[in-house]
C-alpha positions, 0 to 999 in steps of 0.5 A: 481477565476473561476472554471477552474482556481481552477481546474487547481490549484488543478490538478497541485498539487503534490498530485494529480499526486502522486495519479494518479501514485499510482492508475495506479501502483496499478492496474498493481500490482493487475493484477500481484497478481491476476495472481500469485494467479490464476496461481501459488498459487491456483493450488497446493492448489487445488491439495492438496485438491484433485484436486479442483478448487476453481472457481468450488465452486458454489451454484445453486439457480435456474437451467438454463432453455431455454435461461435463465442462471442458478442463482448461488452463486460463493463462490469459486471466492469469496474465491480467491478474499479474497486470492488476497486481503490478498496477496496484503495487506501483500505485501503493508504492507511489502513495507511500513515496508521496507520504514519505516526502510529506513526512520528510518535509515536516521533519526538515523544518528548522526548529529553534534550538531550545533555550538552555535551562537555568542550570546550563546557563549558570554552568556556562557562566562559571566555565567562562569565568574560569577560562577568563582567570 
């Protein structure tokens, strides 16, 4: 097979399409979580801590000189990203737990045992007759 045919076979598999959809939805979900953290969660936390904005937490390694920008370590932004990640991870965990719960309910439904085949019924009858003798 040619390289193009191999790629077409690979791209047409369901897993690749599922992965593409997951990446797009994950990116959108990430924006929602980032907005939630930046606009809803962090302002009250900052207010509780005395009006502090976490993005203002920096360590200046070298001050700005002329056209050169200051060299800083923005650990407040890093803290916000950790909060973002924690919320995303917890949300994904909750979705997976709900999915597993739904899947478990489907499996736990009592199923009617299958009717024995004609051979099994005949063998059972023979066994019972032999026991009776």
